[in-house]
ZAROZA-351465 format. One record per residue (C-alpha): residue number from 1; x, z, y. Coordinates in Angstrom, 3 decimals. Example, Ala and Ser with C-alpha at 12.3 -4.5 7.8 and 13.67 -1.06 7.14 Angstrom:
<site 1,<12.300,7.800,-4.500>>;
<site 2,<13.670,7.140,-1.060>>;
//
This chain:
<site 1,<-39.383,53.347,-5.804>>;
<site 2,<-41.946,56.021,-6.619>>;
<site 3,<-45.701,55.847,-6.440>>;
<site 4,<-46.802,59.353,-5.673>>;
<site 5,<-50.391,60.248,-6.096>>;
<site 6,<-52.219,63.287,-6.452>>;
<site 7,<-52.722,66.498,-6.694>>;
<site 8,<-52.703,69.713,-8.376>>;
<site 9,<-53.655,73.249,-7.671>>;
<site 10,<-53.101,76.183,-9.879>>;
<site 11,<-52.985,79.733,-10.939>>;
<site 12,<-51.928,81.935,-13.789>>;
<site 13,<-54.938,83.094,-15.697>>;
<site 14,<-55.512,86.104,-17.884>>;
<site 15,<-58.926,86.410,-19.506>>;
<site 16,<-60.141,90.005,-19.737>>;
<site 17,<-63.650,90.523,-21.059>>;
<site 18,<-65.745,88.222,-18.860>>;
<site 19,<-63.269,88.183,-16.035>>;
<site 20,<-60.262,86.050,-15.198>>;
<site 21,<-57.484,87.256,-12.946>>;
<site 22,<-55.668,84.473,-11.089>>;
<site 23,<-52.321,84.889,-9.393>>;
<site 24,<-50.030,82.464,-7.603>>;
<site 25,<-46.967,81.219,-9.394>>;
<site 26,<-44.123,78.803,-8.879>>;
<site 27,<-44.881,76.743,-5.792>>;
<site 28,<-47.134,77.692,-2.946>>;
<site 29,<-50.744,76.685,-3.243>>;
<site 30,<-53.543,76.973,-5.697>>;
<site 31,<-51.980,75.050,-8.563>>;
<site 32,<-53.183,75.271,-12.088>>;
<site 33,<-50.962,76.596,-14.806>>;
<site 34,<-52.851,74.420,-17.248>>;
<site 35,<-56.060,72.488,-17.518>>;
<site 36,<-57.356,75.169,-19.835>>;
<site 37,<-56.662,77.694,-17.104>>;
<site 38,<-58.768,75.704,-14.668>>;
<site 39,<-61.684,75.438,-17.056>>;
<site 40,<-61.570,79.189,-17.584>>;
<site 41,<-61.094,80.291,-14.007>>;
<site 42,<-62.815,83.504,-13.107>>;
<site 43,<-66.554,83.548,-13.296>>;
<site 44,<-66.717,87.208,-12.341>>;
<site 45,<-70.266,87.901,-11.222>>;
<site 46,<-70.987,88.957,-7.683>>;
<site 47,<-74.255,90.541,-8.753>>;
<site 48,<-76.401,87.996,-6.920>>;
<site 49,<-78.199,84.850,-8.021>>;
<site 50,<-77.553,81.289,-6.885>>;
<site 51,<-76.366,80.981,-3.301>>;
<site 52,<-76.865,77.242,-2.663>>;
<site 53,<-77.985,73.905,-4.067>>;
<site 54,<-75.028,71.464,-4.111>>;
<site 55,<-74.962,67.671,-3.983>>;
<site 56,<-72.174,65.114,-3.596>>;
<site 57,<-72.132,61.444,-2.603>>;
<site 58,<-69.030,59.304,-3.098>>;
<site 59,<-68.486,56.035,-1.229>>;
<site 60,<-67.655,53.740,-2.888>>;
<site 61,<-68.739,54.761,-6.383>>;
<site 62,<-66.356,52.180,-7.865>>;
<site 63,<-62.878,53.152,-6.734>>;
<site 64,<-59.511,51.477,-7.122>>;
<site 65,<-56.952,53.992,-8.390>>;
<site 66,<-54.725,55.283,-5.625>>;
<site 67,<-57.112,54.391,-2.791>>;
<site 68,<-59.092,56.594,-0.371>>;
<site 69,<-62.803,57.374,-0.732>>;
<site 70,<-65.333,59.228,1.397>>;
<site 71,<-66.964,62.235,-0.233>>;
<site 72,<-70.035,63.768,1.431>>;
<site 73,<-70.813,67.296,0.267>>;
<site 74,<-74.081,69.089,0.956>>;
<site 75,<-74.897,72.738,0.286>>;
<site 76,<-78.488,73.870,0.879>>;
<site 77,<-78.132,77.624,1.319>>;
<site 78,<-80.819,79.600,-0.504>>;
<site 79,<-82.931,82.334,1.186>>;
<site 80,<-81.325,85.189,-0.770>>;
<site 81,<-77.728,84.037,-0.286>>;
<site 82,<-75.007,86.209,1.179>>;
<site 83,<-71.285,85.541,1.640>>;
<site 84,<-68.704,88.251,2.240>>;
<site 85,<-65.617,86.029,2.498>>;
<site 86,<-64.474,82.458,3.072>>;
<site 87,<-64.718,80.676,-0.280>>;
<site 88,<-63.048,77.432,-1.275>>;
<site 89,<-64.901,74.389,-2.561>>;
<site 90,<-63.571,72.697,-5.676>>;
<site 91,<-64.213,69.165,-6.881>>;
<site 92,<-63.268,68.472,-10.500>>;
<site 93,<-62.910,64.975,-11.937>>;
<site 94,<-63.312,64.679,-15.727>>;
<site 95,<-62.683,61.775,-18.078>>;
<site 96,<-65.248,60.426,-20.545>>;
<site 97,<-64.249,63.131,-23.057>>;
<site 98,<-65.010,65.878,-20.532>>;
<site 99,<-61.326,66.685,-19.974>>;
<site 100,<-60.160,67.629,-16.509>>;
<site 101,<-57.952,64.998,-14.855>>;
<site 102,<-57.526,66.410,-11.357>>;
<site 103,<-59.055,68.733,-8.813>>;
<site 104,<-59.505,68.784,-5.038>>;
<site 105,<-59.727,72.283,-3.532>>;
<site 106,<-60.464,72.815,0.138>>;
<site 107,<-62.140,75.049,2.690>>;
<site 108,<-65.341,73.621,4.176>>;
<site 109,<-65.187,72.949,7.940>>;
<site 110,<-67.691,75.751,8.530>>;
<site 111,<-66.442,78.833,6.642>>;
<site 112,<-68.807,80.197,3.996>>;
<site 113,<-68.762,83.593,5.750>>;
<site 114,<-70.788,81.869,8.495>>;
<site 115,<-73.347,80.279,6.172>>;
<site 116,<-76.823,81.692,6.684>>;
<site 117,<-79.927,81.559,4.447>>;
<site 118,<-81.781,78.308,5.059>>;
<site 119,<-78.741,76.464,6.443>>;
<site 120,<-77.887,72.949,5.302>>;
<site 121,<-74.120,72.545,5.269>>;
<site 122,<-73.011,68.919,5.142>>;
<site 123,<-69.642,67.326,5.785>>;
<site 124,<-67.663,64.261,4.756>>;
<site 125,<-64.132,64.476,3.427>>;
<site 126,<-61.612,61.746,2.691>>;
<site 127,<-59.717,62.071,-0.577>>;
<site 128,<-57.130,59.897,-2.305>>;
<site 129,<-57.938,58.986,-5.879>>;
<site 130,<-54.919,59.416,-8.146>>;
<site 131,<-52.720,56.745,-9.661>>;
<site 132,<-53.749,58.010,-13.063>>;
<site 133,<-53.577,56.115,-16.407>>;
<site 134,<-57.325,56.369,-16.921>>;
<site 135,<-59.931,53.767,-16.037>>;
<site 136,<-63.665,54.024,-16.493>>;
<site 137,<-66.329,56.568,-15.617>>;
<site 138,<-65.328,60.007,-14.387>>;
<site 139,<-67.685,62.942,-14.053>>;
<site 140,<-67.659,64.990,-10.854>>;
<site 141,<-68.210,68.768,-10.791>>;
<site 142,<-68.431,71.065,-7.781>>;
<site 143,<-68.271,74.811,-7.214>>;
<site 144,<-67.288,77.657,-4.887>>;
<site 145,<-64.641,80.271,-5.614>>;
<site 146,<-62.657,83.094,-4.049>>;
<site 147,<-58.994,82.502,-3.311>>;
<site 148,<-58.261,86.203,-3.814>>;
<site 149,<-59.378,86.581,-7.423>>;
<site 150,<-60.751,83.186,-8.484>>;
<site 151,<-64.298,84.510,-8.896>>;
<site 152,<-66.857,81.717,-8.773>>;
<site 153,<-70.250,81.891,-7.111>>;
<site 154,<-73.434,80.894,-8.897>>;
<site 155,<-75.094,77.729,-7.597>>;
<site 156,<-78.478,76.182,-8.398>>;
<site 157,<-77.904,72.961,-10.313>>;
<site 158,<-76.830,71.296,-13.550>>;
<site 159,<-74.168,73.700,-14.786>>;
<site 160,<-71.444,72.313,-17.022>>;
<site 161,<-70.189,75.834,-17.795>>;
<site 162,<-67.927,78.300,-16.005>>;
<site 163,<-70.047,77.903,-12.839>>;
<site 164,<-69.001,74.272,-12.322>>;
<site 165,<-71.946,71.991,-11.536>>;
<site 166,<-72.459,68.300,-12.323>>;
<site 167,<-73.096,66.314,-9.146>>;
<site 168,<-72.377,62.705,-10.037>>;
<site 169,<-70.052,60.100,-11.477>>;
<site 170,<-67.514,57.619,-10.188>>;
<site 171,<-65.911,54.590,-11.845>>;
<site 172,<-62.119,54.298,-11.637>>;
<site 173,<-60.773,50.745,-11.487>>;
<site 174,<-57.217,49.577,-12.225>>;
<site 175,<-54.897,49.607,-9.209>>;
<site 176,<-54.388,46.468,-7.196>>;
<site 177,<-51.111,45.492,-5.600>>;
<site 178,<-50.331,47.994,-2.885>>;
<site 179,<-47.383,49.274,-0.936>>;
<site 180,<-44.926,51.278,-2.994>>;
<site 181,<-43.324,54.267,-1.328>>;
<site 182,<-39.776,55.515,-1.617>>;
<site 183,<-38.973,59.146,-0.797>>;
<site 184,<-35.500,58.413,0.534>>;
<site 185,<-34.220,61.585,2.144>>;
<site 186,<-35.326,65.107,2.940>>;
<site 187,<-37.437,65.609,-0.214>>;
<site 188,<-37.403,68.027,-3.108>>;
<site 189,<-37.859,66.658,-6.660>>;
<site 190,<-41.228,65.397,-7.844>>;
<site 191,<-43.378,68.122,-9.408>>;
<site 192,<-46.506,67.959,-11.529>>;
<site 193,<-49.016,69.966,-13.516>>;
<site 194,<-50.158,66.920,-15.464>>;
<site 195,<-49.799,63.141,-15.429>>;
<site 196,<-52.568,62.947,-12.803>>;
<site 197,<-51.500,65.944,-10.707>>;
<site 198,<-48.249,65.314,-8.878>>;
<site 199,<-46.752,66.245,-5.522>>;
<site 200,<-43.526,66.404,-3.598>>;
<site 201,<-42.364,68.951,-0.999>>;
<site 202,<-40.405,67.815,2.019>>;
<site 203,<-37.640,69.719,3.694>>;
<site 204,<-38.041,70.156,7.443>>;
<site 205,<-37.791,66.370,7.879>>;
<site 206,<-38.562,63.798,5.186>>;
<site 207,<-38.401,59.989,5.285>>;
<site 208,<-41.116,57.926,3.597>>;
<site 209,<-39.984,54.289,3.245>>;
<site 210,<-42.017,51.166,2.442>>;
<site 211,<-41.893,47.396,2.986>>;
<site 212,<-42.914,46.339,6.466>>;
<site 213,<-46.375,44.692,6.372>>;
<site 214,<-45.719,43.207,9.836>>;
<site 215,<-49.259,43.856,10.970>>;
<site 216,<-51.392,46.827,11.976>>;
<site 217,<-51.851,49.331,9.170>>;
<site 218,<-53.167,52.806,8.414>>;
<site 219,<-51.155,55.349,6.477>>;
<site 220,<-53.185,57.858,4.447>>;
<site 221,<-51.312,61.062,3.618>>;
<site 222,<-52.875,63.564,1.219>>;
<site 223,<-51.544,67.050,1.997>>;
<site 224,<-52.313,70.444,0.520>>;
<site 225,<-51.352,73.841,1.873>>;
<site 226,<-52.367,77.386,2.372>>;
<site 227,<-51.650,79.471,5.463>>;
<site 228,<-48.059,80.575,6.041>>;
<site 229,<-48.891,83.337,8.511>>;
<site 230,<-51.534,84.210,11.064>>;
<site 231,<-49.365,83.985,14.158>>;
<site 232,<-49.648,80.316,14.992>>;
<site 233,<-50.412,77.033,13.205>>;
<site 234,<-47.697,74.693,11.993>>;
<site 235,<-47.643,71.066,13.030>>;
<site 236,<-46.498,67.806,11.480>>;
<site 237,<-45.087,64.967,13.583>>;
<site 238,<-45.290,61.466,12.077>>;
<site 239,<-42.901,58.973,13.663>>;
<site 240,<-41.282,55.559,13.256>>;
<site 241,<-37.881,55.485,14.908>>;
<site 242,<-38.302,56.960,18.387>>;
<site 243,<-42.040,56.289,18.447>>;
<site 244,<-44.539,59.007,17.560>>;
<site 245,<-47.502,57.791,15.509>>;
<site 246,<-49.317,61.122,15.312>>;
<site 247,<-48.932,64.864,15.628>>;
<site 248,<-51.338,66.883,13.464>>;
<site 249,<-51.919,70.512,12.617>>;
<site 250,<-51.118,71.532,9.044>>;
<site 251,<-54.374,73.044,7.805>>;
<site 252,<-55.290,75.080,4.746>>;
<site 253,<-56.421,73.439,1.537>>;
<site 254,<-56.505,69.729,0.764>>;
<site 255,<-56.728,67.253,3.631>>;
<site 256,<-56.071,63.526,4.030>>;
<site 257,<-54.535,62.528,7.355>>;
<site 258,<-55.209,58.957,8.514>>;
<site 259,<-52.297,57.751,10.648>>;
<site 260,<-52.586,54.450,12.602>>;
<site 261,<-49.408,52.357,12.571>>;
<site 262,<-49.440,49.479,15.054>>;
<site 263,<-47.539,46.242,14.565>>;
<site 264,<-45.313,47.054,17.544>>;
<site 265,<-44.500,50.507,16.200>>;
<site 266,<-43.531,49.117,12.776>>;
<site 267,<-40.999,46.750,14.357>>;
<site 268,<-39.287,43.761,12.719>>;
<site 269,<-37.108,45.375,10.062>>;
<site 270,<-37.777,44.578,6.398>>;
<site 271,<-38.379,48.247,5.627>>;
<site 272,<-40.158,50.942,7.605>>;
<site 273,<-39.019,54.556,7.502>>;
<site 274,<-41.778,56.946,8.524>>;
<site 275,<-40.451,60.364,9.462>>;
<site 276,<-42.449,63.485,8.614>>;
<site 277,<-41.130,66.421,10.659>>;
<site 278,<-42.495,69.963,10.389>>;
<site 279,<-41.954,72.244,13.364>>;
<site 280,<-41.704,75.434,11.271>>;
<site 281,<-40.470,75.068,7.676>>;
<site 282,<-40.557,78.198,5.554>>;
<site 283,<-39.003,79.907,2.544>>;
<site 284,<-41.747,81.528,0.414>>;
<site 285,<-40.053,84.864,-0.508>>;
<site 286,<-39.404,85.566,3.190>>;
<site 287,<-43.122,85.604,3.996>>;
<site 288,<-44.841,89.022,4.222>>;
<site 289,<-46.630,89.918,1.002>>;
<site 290,<-45.537,86.716,-0.744>>;
<site 291,<-44.805,87.036,-4.469>>;
<site 292,<-43.477,83.496,-4.796>>;
<site 293,<-39.794,83.393,-5.805>>;
<site 294,<-39.164,79.795,-4.721>>;
<site 295,<-36.126,79.982,-2.428>>;
<site 296,<-36.273,76.382,-1.193>>;
<site 297,<-36.962,75.574,2.445>>;
<site 298,<-40.338,73.854,2.445>>;
<site 299,<-41.917,71.605,5.031>>;
<site 300,<-45.024,69.712,3.975>>;
<site 301,<-46.483,69.122,0.502>>;
<site 302,<-47.485,65.484,-0.034>>;
<site 303,<-49.981,64.904,-2.825>>;
<site 304,<-50.296,61.143,-2.323>>;
<site 305,<-49.848,58.241,0.070>>;
<site 306,<-51.663,54.950,0.616>>;
<site 307,<-51.141,52.142,3.126>>;
<site 308,<-54.171,50.118,4.231>>;
<site 309,<-53.020,46.876,5.855>>;
<site 310,<-55.051,44.883,8.361>>;
//
């Protein structure tokens, strides 16, 4: 049995003067080559001042490791702000020594290229906290950056350095007894960038197996991707036996899908095998303009899973 939690994003980094060039490596995504790389991501200046005032609220503020939380992000766009591309939002979680433990990178629901001076951009995002061997207070930083070159935008707030801004704290509690997941078939080996940043790629179809709770439950799946092509979206079908629990679009960045599993769908067997089927798997080197040399057939990248029973 394997408990899979979290997350990693990354890039190769080369510091030149006051600039950092970031390029994809290894697996698809925005993984970090190292924690040091993350903390020294590009802060190349865009020539403008702060573009927004950020704030973050986390509910609950005391979180059991491995469980989902609701994160509400607010960006108050300043009068002089201008955006020439769709930037990603990053959330960094640091231990009490200020060391990075994990990061959540995602595109906001309303692209930054559509943000206008005076706008208040607010949205709530579900994330899965990692099953990480650290308990206690964790600092939370936020920022905006370009996927193309890693350049970060200046914000108005309490800067921790490298254009990452302090927005709050959360307390991580030891894990309680929860469902343990087994990645039985259709999965590539577990990968990680650190002890807190782990993921597993499926093939076209992967089976996620756990003990049957014999009552209604909700399956939280943390996924992270970037676009494969611009022709049409990919979809993920979640099923139990012949019954379909959900069919969702595979979106860019980090997203947690909440899948309802009814008692009748789970059946009476001791174990439940949830199938994750991707309609269009891909091989990275085959994609136009892709520098990735990974020749595996990839379906969906699972950063974590959690089953809420009852």
